[in-house]
FITI-458072 format. One record per residue (C-alpha): residue number from 1; residue in three letters; chain; x, y, z. Coordinates in steps of 0.1 Angstrom, whole numbers, plus 2048, in hexadecimal, padded with zeros to 3 digits. Layout:
! residues N
+------+------+-------+-----+-----+-----+
: resi : resn : chain :  c1 :  c2 :  c3 :
+------+------+-------+-----+-----+-----+
:  NUM :  Ala :     A :   X :   Y :   Z :
...
+------+------+-------+-----+-----+-----+
//
This chain:
! residues 147
+------+------+-------+-----+-----+-----+
: resi : resn : chain :  c1 :  c2 :  c3 :
+------+------+-------+-----+-----+-----+
:    1 :  Met :     A : 86B : A41 : 38B :
:    2 :  Ile :     A : 850 : A27 : 38D :
:    3 :  Arg :     A : 832 : A2F : 3A2 :
:    4 :  Thr :     A : 814 : A1B : 3AD :
:    5 :  Val :     A : 7F3 : A29 : 3A0 :
:    6 :  Val :     A : 7DC : A31 : 3BD :
:    7 :  Cys :     A : 7B8 : A3D : 3BA :
:    8 :  Gln :     A : 7B5 : A63 : 3BD :
:    9 :  Arg :     A : 791 : A65 : 3C8 :
:   10 :  Glu :     A : 78C : A75 : 3E9 :
:   11 :  Gly :     A : 788 : A5C : 405 :
:   12 :  Cys :     A : 795 : A3F : 3F0 :
:   13 :  Cys :     A : 7B9 : A32 : 3F0 :
:   14 :  Gly :     A : 7B3 : A13 : 3DB :
:   15 :  Asn :     A : 7D0 : A05 : 3C6 :
:   16 :  Lys :     A : 7BF : 9E8 : 3B7 :
:   17 :  Phe :     A : 7AF : 9ED : 395 :
:   18 :  Tyr :     A : 79B : 9DB : 37A :
:   19 :  Ile :     A : 7AC : 9E2 : 358 :
:   20 :  Glu :     A : 79E : 9E4 : 335 :
:   21 :  Thr :     A : 7AD : 9F0 : 315 :
:   22 :  Ile :     A : 797 : A09 : 302 :
:   23 :  Asp :     A : 7A3 : A1B : 2E2 :
:   24 :  Asn :     A : 7C8 : A1B : 2EB :
:   25 :  Asn :     A : 7C1 : A25 : 30E :
:   26 :  Leu :     A : 7C3 : A10 : 32E :
:   27 :  Gln :     A : 7A4 : A16 : 343 :
:   28 :  Leu :     A : 7A9 : A0F : 368 :
:   29 :  Thr :     A : 78B : A0B : 37E :
:   30 :  Cys :     A : 791 : A0D : 3A3 :
:   31 :  Lys :     A : 786 : 9ED : 3B5 :
:   32 :  Glu :     A : 77C : A01 : 3D4 :
:   33 :  Cys :     A : 768 : A1F : 3C6 :
:   34 :  Glu :     A : 765 : A17 : 3A0 :
:   35 :  Thr :     A : 776 : A38 : 396 :
:   36 :  Lys :     A : 784 : A35 : 372 :
:   37 :  Tyr :     A : 7A5 : A41 : 366 :
:   38 :  Leu :     A : 7B4 : A41 : 342 :
:   39 :  Phe :     A : 7D8 : A3D : 339 :
:   40 :  Asp :     A : 7E5 : A40 : 315 :
:   41 :  Ile :     A : 7F5 : A1F : 30A :
:   42 :  Ser :     A : 7F5 : A25 : 2E4 :
:   43 :  Tyr :     A : 81B : A21 : 2E4 :
:   44 :  Tyr :     A : 817 : 9FC : 2ED :
:   45 :  Asp :     A : 812 : 9E2 : 2D2 :
:   46 :  Phe :     A : 7FB : 9CD : 2E6 :
:   47 :  Ile :     A : 7DA : 9CF : 2F9 :
:   48 :  Met :     A : 7D7 : 9C5 : 31D :
:   49 :  Ile :     A : 7BB : 9AD : 326 :
:   50 :  Ser :     A : 7A9 : 9B0 : 347 :
:   51 :  Ser :     A : 7B5 : 98E : 354 :
:   52 :  Cys :     A : 7D6 : 982 : 362 :
:   53 :  Ser :     A : 7EB : 96D : 34B :
:   54 :  Lys :     A : 7F2 : 954 : 367 :
:   55 :  Cys :     A : 7D4 : 952 : 37E :
:   56 :  Ser :     A : 7B8 : 963 : 36B :
:   57 :  Asn :     A : 7B2 : 97D : 388 :
:   58 :  Asp :     A : 7A3 : 99D : 37C :
:   59 :  Thr :     A : 7B1 : 9B7 : 395 :
:   60 :  Phe :     A : 7D3 : 9C7 : 390 :
:   61 :  Lys :     A : 7EB : 9DF : 3A1 :
:   62 :  Val :     A : 7F6 : 9F8 : 387 :
:   63 :  Phe :     A : 817 : A0A : 385 :
:   64 :  Arg :     A : 822 : A28 : 370 :
:   65 :  Asp :     A : 845 : A2F : 365 :
:   66 :  Glu :     A : 846 : A55 : 365 :
:   67 :  Glu :     A : 867 : A58 : 351 :
:   68 :  Lys :     A : 85E : A40 : 335 :
:   69 :  Glu :     A : 838 : A46 : 336 :
:   70 :  Gly :     A : 832 : A20 : 33A :
:   71 :  Val :     A : 815 : A10 : 34B :
:   72 :  Tyr :     A : 819 : 9EE : 35B :
:   73 :  Ala :     A : 801 : 9D7 : 36D :
:   74 :  Lys :     A : 805 : 9B9 : 383 :
:   75 :  Cys :     A : 7EB : 9A1 : 392 :
:   76 :  Thr :     A : 7E1 : 9A7 : 3B6 :
:   77 :  Glu :     A : 7E0 : 981 : 3BC :
:   78 :  Cys :     A : 7FF : 973 : 3AC :
:   79 :  Gly :     A : 812 : 991 : 39E :
:   80 :  Gly :     A : 80F : 986 : 37A :
:   81 :  Pro :     A : 80A : 99E : 35D :
:   82 :  Pro :     A : 7E8 : 9A1 : 34C :
:   83 :  Glu :     A : 7E2 : 98E : 32C :
:   84 :  Lys :     A : 7ED : 9A0 : 30D :
:   85 :  Ile :     A : 7E0 : 99E : 2E9 :
:   86 :  Tyr :     A : 7F8 : 9AA : 2CE :
:   87 :  Ile :     A : 7EB : 9BC : 2AF :
:   88 :  Asp :     A : 7FE : 9B8 : 28E :
:   89 :  Ser :     A : 801 : 9D3 : 274 :
:   90 :  Asp :     A : 7E1 : 9C8 : 263 :
:   91 :  Gly :     A : 7CD : 9CC : 284 :
:   92 :  Ile :     A : 7CA : 9A6 : 28A :
:   93 :  Gln :     A : 7CE : 997 : 2AD :
:   94 :  Val :     A : 7ED : 980 : 2AE :
:   95 :  Ser :     A : 802 : 96E : 2C7 :
:   96 :  Tyr :     A : 822 : 97D : 2D4 :
:   97 :  Glu :     A : 836 : 964 : 2C0 :
:   98 :  Ile :     A : 825 : 96C : 29F :
:   99 :  Lys :     A : 829 : 992 : 2A6 :
:  100 :  Leu :     A : 84E : 98C : 2AD :
:  101 :  Leu :     A : 852 : 978 : 28D :
:  102 :  His :     A : 841 : 994 : 279 :
:  103 :  Asp :     A : 858 : 9AE : 289 :
:  104 :  Ile :     A : 877 : 999 : 281 :
:  105 :  Lys :     A : 86B : 995 : 25D :
:  106 :  Glu :     A : 866 : 9BB : 25A :
:  107 :  Leu :     A : 889 : 9C1 : 268 :
:  108 :  Met :     A : 898 : 9A8 : 24F :
:  109 :  Tyr :     A : 886 : 9B9 : 233 :
:  110 :  Arg :     A : 894 : 9DB : 23D :
:  111 :  Val :     A : 8B7 : 9CC : 240 :
:  112 :  Glu :     A : 8B3 : 9BD : 21D :
:  113 :  Gln :     A : 8A8 : 9DF : 20F :
:  114 :  Arg :     A : 8C7 : 9F0 : 21E :
:  115 :  Val :     A : 8DE : 9D5 : 210 :
:  116 :  Cys :     A : 8CE : 9DA : 1EE :
:  117 :  Asn :     A : 8D3 : A00 : 1F0 :
:  118 :  Leu :     A : 8F7 : 9FA : 1FA :
:  119 :  Glu :     A : 8FC : 9E3 : 1DC :
:  120 :  Leu :     A : 8EE : 9FE : 1C5 :
:  121 :  Lys :     A : 905 : A18 : 1D4 :
:  122 :  Val :     A : 924 : A01 : 1D0 :
:  123 :  Gly :     A : 91A : 9FC : 1AB :
:  124 :  Asp :     A : 918 : A21 : 1A6 :
:  125 :  Leu :     A : 93A : A26 : 1B6 :
:  126 :  Glu :     A : 949 : A0B : 19F :
:  127 :  Arg :     A : 93B : A1C : 180 :
:  128 :  Gly :     A : 948 : A3D : 18D :
:  129 :  Gln :     A : 96A : A2D : 191 :
:  130 :  Asp :     A : 96A : A20 : 16E :
:  131 :  Val :     A : 962 : A43 : 161 :
:  132 :  Leu :     A : 97F : A52 : 175 :
:  133 :  Glu :     A : 997 : A37 : 168 :
:  134 :  Gln :     A : 98D : A3E : 144 :
:  135 :  Ser :     A : 991 : A64 : 14A :
:  136 :  Leu :     A : 9B3 : A5F : 159 :
:  137 :  Ala :     A : 9BD : A49 : 13B :
:  138 :  Tyr :     A : 9B2 : A64 : 122 :
:  139 :  Ile :     A : 9C5 : A7E : 136 :
:  140 :  Asn :     A : 9E4 : A68 : 137 :
:  141 :  Arg :     A : 9E1 : A62 : 111 :
:  142 :  Tyr :     A : 9DD : A87 : 10B :
:  143 :  Ile :     A : 9FC : A8F : 120 :
:  144 :  Val :     A : A11 : A74 : 10E :
:  145 :  Glu :     A : A06 : A81 : 0EB :
:  146 :  Glu :     A : A0F : AA5 : 0F4 :
:  147 :  Arg :     A : A33 : A9C : 0FC :
+------+------+-------+-----+-----+-----+
//
């Protein structure tokens, strides 16, 4: 279930926040009373920037998915998401396209490793089959000679 985050401070019912990412946490600051809240977003592979990706507004409504533990924000002016910066495995800021390309390369590398492992296993099976065929040939020759 997705719920709108509302300020919990007594006497305040603000639901518009300034956002800032600090050490894998999303810090929300209530626009009405300036109360701060922290949400863990370490499971995301991006950092949310405190401006809208469409209109550069800096206040957002924030939503929390209680089942999946996700946190989402949308601009109070246009409904757009906040700008996002993606971080690659080396800790360098990259665009979404570069991050996606890196993820695809990583996936291809893993697939290549699995194919290589399968080729090795098939080679082992072929060598095992050769040994079995030779053993059967020796057994067959022994049976023929005993008669």
